[in-house]
Biopython code that builds the backbone (N, CA, C, O; Angstrom):
import numpy as np
from Bio.PDB.StructureBuilder import StructureBuilder

atoms = [
    (1, "UNK", "N", (-22.657, 17.284, 2.308)),
    (1, "UNK", "CA", (-22.388, 16.933, 3.690)),
    (1, "UNK", "C", (-21.778, 18.154, 4.373)),
    (1, "UNK", "O", (-20.856, 18.771, 3.840)),
    (2, "UNK", "N", (-22.283, 18.497, 5.533)),
    (2, "UNK", "CA", (-21.699, 19.616, 6.266)),
    (2, "UNK", "C", (-20.229, 19.349, 6.604)),
    (2, "UNK", "O", (-19.824, 18.209, 6.831)),
    (3, "UNK", "N", (-19.472, 20.392, 6.629)),
    (3, "UNK", "CA", (-18.022, 20.280, 6.882)),
    (3, "UNK", "C", (-17.715, 19.566, 8.206)),
    (3, "UNK", "O", (-16.793, 18.754, 8.279)),
    (4, "UNK", "N", (-18.482, 19.869, 9.229)),
    (4, "UNK", "CA", (-18.222, 19.243, 10.533)),
    (4, "UNK", "C", (-18.412, 17.722, 10.454)),
    (4, "UNK", "O", (-17.661, 16.976, 11.082)),
    (5, "UNK", "N", (-19.393, 17.264, 9.700)),
    (5, "UNK", "CA", (-19.599, 15.818, 9.541)),
    (5, "UNK", "C", (-18.476, 15.195, 8.718)),
    (5, "UNK", "O", (-18.024, 14.087, 9.005)),
    (6, "UNK", "N", (-18.030, 15.922, 7.688)),
    (6, "UNK", "CA", (-16.921, 15.441, 6.853)),
    (6, "UNK", "C", (-15.663, 15.245, 7.702)),
    (6, "UNK", "O", (-15.001, 14.211, 7.611)),
    (7, "UNK", "N", (-15.340, 16.236, 8.522)),
    (7, "UNK", "CA", (-14.149, 16.133, 9.373)),
    (7, "UNK", "C", (-14.298, 15.018, 10.404)),
    (7, "UNK", "O", (-13.330, 14.316, 10.697)),
    (8, "UNK", "N", (-15.491, 14.848, 10.953)),
    (8, "UNK", "CA", (-15.729, 13.758, 11.901)),
    (8, "UNK", "C", (-15.560, 12.407, 11.208)),
    (8, "UNK", "O", (-14.986, 11.479, 11.776)),
    (9, "UNK", "N", (-16.056, 12.306, 9.990)),
    (9, "UNK", "CA", (-15.904, 11.071, 9.218)),
    (9, "UNK", "C", (-14.423, 10.754, 8.991)),
    (9, "UNK", "O", (-13.992, 9.616, 9.175)),
    (10, "UNK", "N", (-13.659, 11.758, 8.596)),
    (10, "UNK", "CA", (-12.216, 11.560, 8.400)),
    (10, "UNK", "C", (-11.544, 11.144, 9.705)),
    (10, "UNK", "O", (-10.729, 10.222, 9.717)),
    (11, "UNK", "N", (-11.878, 11.808, 10.786)),
    (11, "UNK", "CA", (-11.295, 11.510, 12.105)),
    (11, "UNK", "C", (-11.642, 10.084, 12.540)),
    (11, "UNK", "O", (-10.775, 9.344, 13.005)),
    (12, "UNK", "N", (-12.907, 9.707, 12.386)),
    (12, "UNK", "CA", (-13.338, 8.358, 12.766)),
    (12, "UNK", "C", (-12.658, 7.299, 11.906)),
    (12, "UNK", "O", (-12.261, 6.247, 12.406)),
    (13, "UNK", "N", (-12.524, 7.577, 10.619)),
    (13, "UNK", "CA", (-11.858, 6.638, 9.714)),
    (13, "UNK", "C", (-10.387, 6.484, 10.092)),
    (13, "UNK", "O", (-9.846, 5.378, 10.048)),
    (14, "UNK", "N", (-9.746, 7.575, 10.457)),
    (14, "UNK", "CA", (-8.342, 7.513, 10.893)),
    (14, "UNK", "C", (-8.198, 6.676, 12.159)),
    (14, "UNK", "O", (-7.224, 5.938, 12.309)),
    (15, "UNK", "N", (-9.154, 6.786, 13.059)),
    (15, "UNK", "CA", (-9.129, 5.993, 14.295)),
    (15, "UNK", "C", (-9.263, 4.505, 13.984)),
    (15, "UNK", "O", (-8.546, 3.682, 14.553)),
    (16, "UNK", "N", (-10.178, 4.162, 13.083)),
    (16, "UNK", "CA", (-10.364, 2.764, 12.685)),
    (16, "UNK", "C", (-9.107, 2.241, 11.993)),
    (16, "UNK", "O", (-8.675, 1.116, 12.246)),
    (17, "UNK", "N", (-8.531, 3.052, 11.130)),
    (17, "UNK", "CA", (-7.317, 2.643, 10.423)),
    (17, "UNK", "C", (-6.163, 2.418, 11.396)),
    (17, "UNK", "O", (-5.417, 1.449, 11.253)),
    (18, "UNK", "N", (-6.007, 3.290, 12.372)),
    (18, "UNK", "CA", (-4.963, 3.094, 13.391)),
    (18, "UNK", "C", (-5.150, 1.765, 14.121)),
    (18, "UNK", "O", (-4.182, 1.055, 14.391)),
    (19, "UNK", "N", (-6.392, 1.439, 14.436)),
    (19, "UNK", "CA", (-6.670, 0.166, 15.120)),
    (19, "UNK", "C", (-6.308, -1.015, 14.214)),
    (19, "UNK", "O", (-5.777, -2.019, 14.689)),
    (20, "UNK", "N", (-6.592, -0.899, 12.920)),
    (20, "UNK", "CA", (-6.246, -1.960, 11.965)),
    (20, "UNK", "C", (-4.732, -2.139, 11.876)),
    (20, "UNK", "O", (-4.234, -3.264, 11.820)),
    (21, "UNK", "N", (-4.011, -1.029, 11.864)),
    (21, "UNK", "CA", (-2.549, -1.101, 11.820)),
    (21, "UNK", "C", (-2.029, -1.768, 13.086)),
    (21, "UNK", "O", (-1.152, -2.629, 13.016)),
    (22, "UNK", "N", (-2.558, -1.382, 14.234)),
    (22, "UNK", "CA", (-2.141, -1.998, 15.499)),
    (22, "UNK", "C", (-2.438, -3.495, 15.507)),
    (22, "UNK", "O", (-1.618, -4.287, 15.973)),
    (23, "UNK", "N", (-3.608, -3.889, 14.992)),
    (23, "UNK", "CA", (-3.956, -5.310, 14.884)),
    (23, "UNK", "C", (-2.951, -6.047, 14.008)),
    (23, "UNK", "O", (-2.516, -7.152, 14.333)),
    (24, "UNK", "N", (-2.592, -5.420, 12.896)),
    (24, "UNK", "CA", (-1.657, -6.054, 11.948)),
    (24, "UNK", "C", (-0.298, -6.243, 12.600)),
    (24, "UNK", "O", (0.301, -7.312, 12.484)),
    (25, "UNK", "N", (0.197, -5.214, 13.286)),
    (25, "UNK", "CA", (1.496, -5.317, 13.961)),
    (25, "UNK", "C", (1.446, -6.408, 15.023)),
    (25, "UNK", "O", (2.394, -7.181, 15.160)),
    (26, "UNK", "N", (0.372, -6.477, 15.762)),
    (26, "UNK", "CA", (0.216, -7.518, 16.782)),
    (26, "UNK", "C", (0.197, -8.907, 16.144)),
    (26, "UNK", "O", (0.808, -9.842, 16.661)),
    (27, "UNK", "N", (-0.496, -9.033, 15.037)),
    (27, "UNK", "CA", (-0.548, -10.306, 14.320)),
    (27, "UNK", "C", (0.833, -10.707, 13.801)),
    (27, "UNK", "O", (1.218, -11.874, 13.871)),
    (28, "UNK", "N", (1.561, -9.741, 13.289)),
    (28, "UNK", "CA", (2.922, -10.011, 12.792)),
    (28, "UNK", "C", (3.807, -10.471, 13.943)),
    (28, "UNK", "O", (4.589, -11.409, 13.793)),
    (29, "UNK", "N", (3.685, -9.816, 15.084)),
    (29, "UNK", "CA", (4.472, -10.221, 16.256)),
    (29, "UNK", "C", (4.169, -11.670, 16.612)),
    (29, "UNK", "O", (5.080, -12.424, 16.954)),
    (30, "UNK", "N", (2.904, -12.068, 16.535)),
    (30, "UNK", "CA", (2.535, -13.457, 16.776)),
    (30, "UNK", "C", (3.116, -14.401, 15.741)),
    (30, "UNK", "O", (3.542, -15.507, 16.072)),
    (31, "UNK", "N", (3.135, -13.966, 14.488)),
    (31, "UNK", "CA", (3.736, -14.781, 13.417)),
    (31, "UNK", "C", (5.221, -15.005, 13.689)),
    (31, "UNK", "O", (5.738, -16.106, 13.499)),
    (32, "UNK", "N", (5.889, -13.962, 14.130)),
    (32, "UNK", "CA", (7.329, -14.064, 14.416)),
    (32, "UNK", "C", (7.560, -15.099, 15.510)),
    (32, "UNK", "O", (8.413, -15.976, 15.373)),
    (33, "UNK", "N", (6.804, -14.995, 16.585)),
    (33, "UNK", "CA", (6.970, -15.902, 17.723)),
    (33, "UNK", "C", (6.706, -17.352, 17.338)),
    (33, "UNK", "O", (7.327, -18.260, 17.890)),
    (34, "UNK", "N", (5.792, -17.581, 16.396)),
    (34, "UNK", "CA", (5.397, -18.951, 16.070)),
    (34, "UNK", "C", (6.131, -19.536, 14.866)),
    (34, "UNK", "O", (5.816, -20.646, 14.439)),
    (35, "UNK", "N", (7.091, -18.818, 14.318)),
    (35, "UNK", "CA", (7.845, -19.368, 13.184)),
    (35, "UNK", "C", (8.631, -20.593, 13.628)),
    (35, "UNK", "O", (9.355, -20.559, 14.623)),
    (36, "UNK", "N", (8.476, -21.668, 12.878)),
    (36, "UNK", "CA", (9.214, -22.877, 13.267)),
    (36, "UNK", "C", (10.716, -22.690, 13.077)),
    (36, "UNK", "O", (11.169, -22.125, 12.082)),
    (37, "UNK", "N", (11.465, -23.173, 14.045)),
    (37, "UNK", "CA", (12.914, -23.173, 13.933)),
    (37, "UNK", "C", (13.610, -21.871, 14.252)),
    (37, "UNK", "O", (14.838, -21.808, 14.187)),
    (38, "UNK", "N", (12.866, -20.820, 14.597)),
    (38, "UNK", "CA", (13.522, -19.553, 14.904)),
    (38, "UNK", "C", (14.009, -19.572, 16.352)),
    (38, "UNK", "O", (13.303, -20.000, 17.266)),
    (39, "UNK", "N", (15.210, -19.104, 16.521)),
    (39, "UNK", "CA", (15.788, -19.013, 17.861)),
    (39, "UNK", "C", (14.919, -18.062, 18.694)),
    (39, "UNK", "O", (14.607, -16.961, 18.241)),
    (40, "UNK", "N", (14.525, -18.476, 19.904)),
    (40, "UNK", "CA", (13.655, -17.612, 20.725)),
    (40, "UNK", "C", (14.254, -16.223, 20.998)),
    (40, "UNK", "O", (13.525, -15.231, 21.029)),
    (41, "UNK", "N", (15.569, -16.152, 21.194)),
    (41, "UNK", "CA", (16.196, -14.844, 21.430)),
    (41, "UNK", "C", (16.087, -13.979, 20.172)),
    (41, "UNK", "O", (15.828, -12.779, 20.262)),
    (42, "UNK", "N", (16.282, -14.575, 19.022)),
    (42, "UNK", "CA", (16.160, -13.848, 17.753)),
    (42, "UNK", "C", (14.723, -13.377, 17.553)),
    (42, "UNK", "O", (14.495, -12.252, 17.107)),
    (43, "UNK", "N", (13.756, -14.228, 17.880)),
    (43, "UNK", "CA", (12.343, -13.865, 17.746)),
    (43, "UNK", "C", (12.009, -12.681, 18.659)),
    (43, "UNK", "O", (11.309, -11.757, 18.245)),
    (44, "UNK", "N", (12.507, -12.708, 19.898)),
    (44, "UNK", "CA", (12.252, -11.595, 20.823)),
    (44, "UNK", "C", (12.852, -10.298, 20.292)),
    (44, "UNK", "O", (12.216, -9.245, 20.349)),
    (45, "UNK", "N", (14.086, -10.375, 19.771)),
    (45, "UNK", "CA", (14.744, -9.191, 19.217)),
    (45, "UNK", "C", (13.951, -8.640, 18.024)),
    (45, "UNK", "O", (13.719, -7.435, 17.927)),
    (46, "UNK", "N", (13.541, -9.531, 17.124)),
    (46, "UNK", "CA", (12.795, -9.140, 15.931)),
    (46, "UNK", "C", (11.479, -8.475, 16.329)),
    (46, "UNK", "O", (11.104, -7.432, 15.793)),
    (47, "UNK", "N", (10.797, -9.097, 17.274)),
    (47, "UNK", "CA", (9.520, -8.550, 17.727)),
    (47, "UNK", "C", (9.705, -7.170, 18.370)),
    (47, "UNK", "O", (8.939, -6.248, 18.093)),
    (48, "UNK", "N", (10.709, -7.034, 19.216)),
    (48, "UNK", "CA", (10.980, -5.740, 19.863)),
    (48, "UNK", "C", (11.349, -4.692, 18.812)),
    (48, "UNK", "O", (10.923, -3.541, 18.909)),
    (49, "UNK", "N", (12.132, -5.082, 17.815)),
    (49, "UNK", "CA", (12.521, -4.154, 16.748)),
    (49, "UNK", "C", (11.305, -3.717, 15.935)),
    (49, "UNK", "O", (11.181, -2.548, 15.570)),
    (50, "UNK", "N", (10.412, -4.663, 15.655)),
    (50, "UNK", "CA", (9.184, -4.332, 14.928)),
    (50, "UNK", "C", (8.340, -3.339, 15.724)),
    (50, "UNK", "O", (7.834, -2.364, 15.168)),
    (51, "UNK", "N", (8.191, -3.585, 17.009)),
    (51, "UNK", "CA", (7.395, -2.679, 17.849)),
    (51, "UNK", "C", (8.033, -1.291, 17.940)),
    (51, "UNK", "O", (7.330, -0.281, 17.934)),
    (52, "UNK", "N", (9.356, -1.244, 18.025)),
    (52, "UNK", "CA", (10.061, 0.044, 18.070)),
    (52, "UNK", "C", (9.916, 0.772, 16.729)),
    (52, "UNK", "O", (9.694, 1.983, 16.694)),
    (53, "UNK", "N", (10.045, 0.026, 15.631)),
    (53, "UNK", "CA", (9.870, 0.623, 14.303)),
    (53, "UNK", "C", (8.468, 1.192, 14.140)),
    (53, "UNK", "O", (8.291, 2.261, 13.555)),
    (54, "UNK", "N", (7.465, 0.475, 14.661)),
    (54, "UNK", "CA", (6.087, 0.961, 14.580)),
    (54, "UNK", "C", (5.923, 2.251, 15.383)),
    (54, "UNK", "O", (5.260, 3.191, 14.943)),
    (55, "UNK", "N", (6.526, 2.278, 16.546)),
    (55, "UNK", "CA", (6.474, 3.479, 17.388)),
    (55, "UNK", "C", (7.126, 4.666, 16.666)),
    (55, "UNK", "O", (6.586, 5.772, 16.662)),
    (56, "UNK", "N", (8.285, 4.423, 16.059)),
    (56, "UNK", "CA", (8.992, 5.490, 15.327)),
    (56, "UNK", "C", (8.202, 5.915, 14.089)),
    (56, "UNK", "O", (8.151, 7.100, 13.761)),
    (57, "UNK", "N", (7.583, 4.946, 13.397)),
    (57, "UNK", "CA", (6.765, 5.283, 12.229)),
    (57, "UNK", "C", (5.614, 6.198, 12.648)),
    (57, "UNK", "O", (5.334, 7.192, 11.979)),
    (58, "UNK", "N", (4.946, 5.859, 13.760)),
    (58, "UNK", "CA", (3.813, 6.658, 14.214)),
    (58, "UNK", "C", (4.263, 8.073, 14.593)),
    (58, "UNK", "O", (3.573, 9.046, 14.289)),
    (59, "UNK", "N", (5.414, 8.184, 15.253)),
    (59, "UNK", "CA", (5.942, 9.510, 15.593)),
    (59, "UNK", "C", (6.209, 10.323, 14.325)),
    (59, "UNK", "O", (5.853, 11.499, 14.247)),
    (60, "UNK", "N", (6.842, 9.685, 13.329)),
    (60, "UNK", "CA", (7.120, 10.368, 12.069)),
    (60, "UNK", "C", (5.826, 10.780, 11.378)),
    (60, "UNK", "O", (5.694, 11.915, 10.922)),
    (61, "UNK", "N", (4.868, 9.851, 11.303)),
    (61, "UNK", "CA", (3.589, 10.138, 10.654)),
    (61, "UNK", "C", (2.894, 11.315, 11.323)),
    (61, "UNK", "O", (2.399, 12.219, 10.650)),
    (62, "UNK", "N", (2.861, 11.296, 12.635)),
    (62, "UNK", "CA", (2.185, 12.376, 13.359)),
    (62, "UNK", "C", (2.859, 13.724, 13.112)),
    (62, "UNK", "O", (2.180, 14.734, 12.923)),
    (63, "UNK", "N", (4.180, 13.741, 13.113)),
    (63, "UNK", "CA", (4.892, 14.994, 12.863)),
    (63, "UNK", "C", (4.696, 15.443, 11.416)),
    (63, "UNK", "O", (4.364, 16.599, 11.154)),
    (64, "UNK", "N", (4.902, 14.528, 10.495)),
    (64, "UNK", "CA", (4.748, 14.842, 9.072)),
    (64, "UNK", "C", (3.360, 15.413, 8.787)),
    (64, "UNK", "O", (3.229, 16.439, 8.120)),
    (65, "UNK", "N", (2.344, 14.754, 9.289)),
    (65, "UNK", "CA", (0.977, 15.167, 8.976)),
    (65, "UNK", "C", (0.560, 16.440, 9.709)),
    (65, "UNK", "O", (-0.220, 17.229, 9.176)),
    (66, "UNK", "N", (1.064, 16.648, 10.912)),
    (66, "UNK", "CA", (0.651, 17.844, 11.652)),
    (66, "UNK", "C", (1.480, 19.074, 11.301)),
    (66, "UNK", "O", (0.970, 20.194, 11.344)),
    (67, "UNK", "N", (2.736, 18.882, 10.959)),
    (67, "UNK", "CA", (3.617, 20.027, 10.726)),
    (67, "UNK", "C", (3.876, 20.314, 9.253)),
    (67, "UNK", "O", (3.982, 21.476, 8.862)),
    (68, "UNK", "N", (3.977, 19.285, 8.442)),
    (68, "UNK", "CA", (4.340, 19.487, 7.036)),
    (68, "UNK", "C", (3.112, 19.472, 6.132)),
    (68, "UNK", "O", (2.842, 20.447, 5.430)),
    (69, "UNK", "N", (2.373, 18.374, 6.150)),
    (69, "UNK", "CA", (1.242, 18.231, 5.223)),
    (69, "UNK", "C", (0.181, 19.293, 5.434)),
    (69, "UNK", "O", (-0.457, 19.736, 4.479)),
    (70, "UNK", "N", (-0.011, 19.702, 6.676)),
    (70, "UNK", "CA", (-1.043, 20.707, 6.939)),
    (70, "UNK", "C", (-0.681, 22.060, 6.332)),
    (70, "UNK", "O", (-1.550, 22.917, 6.172)),
    (71, "UNK", "N", (0.578, 22.258, 5.997)),
    (71, "UNK", "CA", (1.007, 23.515, 5.378)),
    (71, "UNK", "C", (1.115, 23.413, 3.862)),
    (71, "UNK", "O", (1.141, 24.440, 3.184)),
    (72, "UNK", "N", (1.178, 22.226, 3.324)),
    (72, "UNK", "CA", (1.388, 22.041, 1.887)),
    (72, "UNK", "C", (0.199, 22.432, 1.036)),
    (72, "UNK", "O", (0.367, 22.829, -0.117)),
    (73, "UNK", "N", (-0.992, 22.327, 1.580)),
    (73, "UNK", "CA", (-2.202, 22.514, 0.794)),
    (73, "UNK", "C", (-2.486, 23.983, 0.491)),
    (73, "UNK", "O", (-3.393, 24.279, -0.286)),
    (74, "UNK", "N", (-1.753, 24.885, 1.070)),
    (74, "UNK", "CA", (-1.973, 26.299, 0.812)),
    (74, "UNK", "C", (-2.863, 26.930, 1.869)),
    (74, "UNK", "O", (-3.470, 26.239, 2.688)),
    (75, "UNK", "N", (-2.928, 28.228, 1.836)),
    (75, "UNK", "CA", (-3.669, 28.963, 2.858)),
    (75, "UNK", "C", (-5.180, 28.862, 2.694)),
    (75, "UNK", "O", (-5.921, 29.103, 3.647)),
    (76, "UNK", "N", (-5.650, 28.507, 1.490)),
    (76, "UNK", "CA", (-7.086, 28.435, 1.256)),
    (76, "UNK", "C", (-7.725, 27.137, 1.711)),
    (76, "UNK", "O", (-8.950, 27.016, 1.696)),
    (77, "UNK", "N", (-6.924, 26.169, 2.114)),
    (77, "UNK", "CA", (-7.442, 24.864, 2.522)),
    (77, "UNK", "C", (-7.205, 24.685, 4.014)),
    (77, "UNK", "O", (-6.160, 25.064, 4.545)),
    (78, "UNK", "N", (-8.182, 24.110, 4.669)),
    (78, "UNK", "CA", (-8.100, 23.867, 6.107)),
    (78, "UNK", "C", (-6.947, 22.922, 6.430)),
    (78, "UNK", "O", (-6.855, 21.824, 5.881)),
    (79, "UNK", "N", (-6.077, 23.360, 7.320)),
    (79, "UNK", "CA", (-4.927, 22.549, 7.712)),
    (79, "UNK", "C", (-5.313, 21.275, 8.431)),
    (79, "UNK", "O", (-4.627, 20.259, 8.311)),
    (80, "UNK", "N", (-6.411, 21.318, 9.181)),
    (80, "UNK", "CA", (-6.845, 20.123, 9.909)),
    (80, "UNK", "C", (-7.302, 19.038, 8.946)),
    (80, "UNK", "O", (-6.997, 17.861, 9.140)),
    (81, "UNK", "N", (-8.029, 19.431, 7.912)),
    (81, "UNK", "CA", (-8.447, 18.465, 6.898)),
    (81, "UNK", "C", (-7.228, 17.857, 6.214)),
    (81, "UNK", "O", (-7.172, 16.646, 6.001)),
    (82, "UNK", "N", (-6.258, 18.690, 5.872)),
    (82, "UNK", "CA", (-5.027, 18.196, 5.241)),
    (82, "UNK", "C", (-4.305, 17.221, 6.166)),
    (82, "UNK", "O", (-3.764, 16.214, 5.711)),
    (83, "UNK", "N", (-4.297, 17.520, 7.461)),
    (83, "UNK", "CA", (-3.663, 16.641, 8.443)),
    (83, "UNK", "C", (-4.369, 15.282, 8.480)),
    (83, "UNK", "O", (-3.713, 14.241, 8.493)),
    (84, "UNK", "N", (-5.684, 15.293, 8.498)),
    (84, "UNK", "CA", (-6.434, 14.033, 8.526)),
    (84, "UNK", "C", (-6.247, 13.230, 7.241)),
    (84, "UNK", "O", (-6.093, 12.010, 7.285)),
    (85, "UNK", "N", (-6.259, 13.909, 6.108)),
    (85, "UNK", "CA", (-6.048, 13.212, 4.834)),
    (85, "UNK", "C", (-4.649, 12.600, 4.769)),
    (85, "UNK", "O", (-4.476, 11.493, 4.260)),
    (86, "UNK", "N", (-3.663, 13.314, 5.278)),
    (86, "UNK", "CA", (-2.296, 12.785, 5.344)),
    (86, "UNK", "C", (-2.255, 11.551, 6.243)),
    (86, "UNK", "O", (-1.622, 10.552, 5.901)),
    (87, "UNK", "N", (-2.921, 11.619, 7.379)),
    (87, "UNK", "CA", (-2.957, 10.491, 8.305)),
    (87, "UNK", "C", (-3.558, 9.263, 7.634)),
    (87, "UNK", "O", (-3.060, 8.151, 7.809)),
    (88, "UNK", "N", (-4.606, 9.456, 6.882)),
    (88, "UNK", "CA", (-5.231, 8.343, 6.168)),
    (88, "UNK", "C", (-4.319, 7.812, 5.062)),
    (88, "UNK", "O", (-4.139, 6.601, 4.930)),
    (89, "UNK", "N", (-3.753, 8.704, 4.282)),
    (89, "UNK", "CA", (-2.884, 8.308, 3.174)),
    (89, "UNK", "C", (-1.679, 7.511, 3.674)),
    (89, "UNK", "O", (-1.367, 6.449, 3.135)),
    (90, "UNK", "N", (-1.014, 8.019, 4.693)),
    (90, "UNK", "CA", (0.186, 7.341, 5.196)),
    (90, "UNK", "C", (-0.181, 6.056, 5.939)),
    (90, "UNK", "O", (0.570, 5.081, 5.905)),
    (91, "UNK", "N", (-1.338, 6.055, 6.612)),
    (91, "UNK", "CA", (-1.787, 4.847, 7.300)),
    (91, "UNK", "C", (-2.098, 3.723, 6.320)),
    (91, "UNK", "O", (-1.727, 2.573, 6.552)),
    (92, "UNK", "N", (-2.773, 4.052, 5.233)),
    (92, "UNK", "CA", (-3.060, 3.038, 4.212)),
    (92, "UNK", "C", (-1.770, 2.498, 3.597)),
    (92, "UNK", "O", (-1.652, 1.302, 3.333)),
    (93, "UNK", "N", (-0.813, 3.383, 3.373)),
    (93, "UNK", "CA", (0.473, 2.942, 2.832)),
    (93, "UNK", "C", (1.189, 2.020, 3.820)),
    (93, "UNK", "O", (1.783, 1.023, 3.410)),
    (94, "UNK", "N", (1.141, 2.338, 5.105)),
    (94, "UNK", "CA", (1.782, 1.511, 6.130)),
    (94, "UNK", "C", (1.128, 0.129, 6.203)),
    (94, "UNK", "O", (1.816, -0.890, 6.254)),
    (95, "UNK", "N", (-0.201, 0.109, 6.208)),
    (95, "UNK", "CA", (-0.916, -1.159, 6.272)),
    (95, "UNK", "C", (-0.607, -2.017, 5.050)),
    (95, "UNK", "O", (-0.409, -3.225, 5.174)),
    (96, "UNK", "N", (-0.567, -1.410, 3.894)),
    (96, "UNK", "CA", (-0.229, -2.127, 2.662)),
    (96, "UNK", "C", (1.194, -2.680, 2.719)),
    (96, "UNK", "O", (1.437, -3.823, 2.332)),
    (97, "UNK", "N", (2.126, -1.870, 3.200)),
    (97, "UNK", "CA", (3.520, -2.301, 3.308)),
    (97, "UNK", "C", (3.665, -3.474, 4.275)),
    (97, "UNK", "O", (4.355, -4.448, 3.972)),
    (98, "UNK", "N", (3.022, -3.383, 5.428)),
    (98, "UNK", "CA", (3.102, -4.474, 6.406)),
    (98, "UNK", "C", (2.497, -5.752, 5.858)),
    (98, "UNK", "O", (3.035, -6.838, 6.075)),
    (99, "UNK", "N", (1.385, -5.633, 5.149)),
    (99, "UNK", "CA", (0.720, -6.799, 4.579)),
    (99, "UNK", "C", (1.558, -7.427, 3.475)),
    (99, "UNK", "O", (1.598, -8.650, 3.344)),
    (100, "UNK", "N", (2.222, -6.604, 2.687)),
    (100, "UNK", "CA", (3.095, -7.124, 1.619)),
    (100, "UNK", "C", (4.288, -7.848, 2.217)),
    (100, "UNK", "O", (4.662, -8.924, 1.751)),
    (101, "UNK", "N", (4.883, -7.267, 3.240)),
    (101, "UNK", "CA", (6.085, -7.848, 3.842)),
    (101, "UNK", "C", (5.800, -9.059, 4.726)),
    (101, "UNK", "O", (6.616, -9.976, 4.828)),
    (102, "UNK", "N", (4.634, -9.049, 5.359)),
    (102, "UNK", "CA", (4.240, -10.125, 6.262)),
    (102, "UNK", "C", (2.823, -10.566, 5.903)),
    (102, "UNK", "O", (1.867, -10.183, 6.577)),
    (103, "UNK", "N", (2.682, -11.365, 4.851)),
    (103, "UNK", "CA", (1.328, -11.783, 4.444)),
    (103, "UNK", "C", (0.607, -12.501, 5.585)),
    (103, "UNK", "O", (1.221, -13.264, 6.331)),
    (104, "UNK", "N", (-0.694, -12.255, 5.717)),
    (104, "UNK", "CA", (-1.461, -12.936, 6.773)),
    (104, "UNK", "C", (-1.387, -14.453, 6.591)),
    (104, "UNK", "O", (-1.260, -14.959, 5.476)),
    (105, "UNK", "N", (-1.471, -15.153, 7.709)),
    (105, "UNK", "CA", (-1.454, -16.629, 7.634)),
    (105, "UNK", "C", (-2.640, -17.159, 6.882)),
    (105, "UNK", "O", (-2.781, -18.372, 6.727)),
]
sb = StructureBuilder()
sb.init_structure("model")
sb.init_model(0)
sb.init_chain("A")
sb.init_seg("    ")
for serial, (resi, resn, name, xyz) in enumerate(atoms, 1):
    if name == "N":
        sb.init_residue(resn, " ", resi, " ")
    sb.init_atom(name, np.array(xyz, "f"), 0.0, 1.0, " ", f" {name:<3s}", serial, name[0])
structure = sb.get_structure()
């Protein structure tokens, strides 16, 4: 496979994975709101905290993958590829963590 197609494949996969993570966070927010017996103020706080945590996670992931991981692979490896692979690796870990902590209904 030509390198340009490989990088496009990685980029497209990262985009799909980001959408899956966003879907999962949205679903979790809905689960929080619909939990029986939860105080509505507590549910709003929990949901806002989850959304803020997701925002902070994405900021960390973007910095980690663009600044750190792209340099770890050495000078002989393309930094952009390393960045995309890091994005996929950390995204899969995030999705797995969210699913473990908040199993789908």
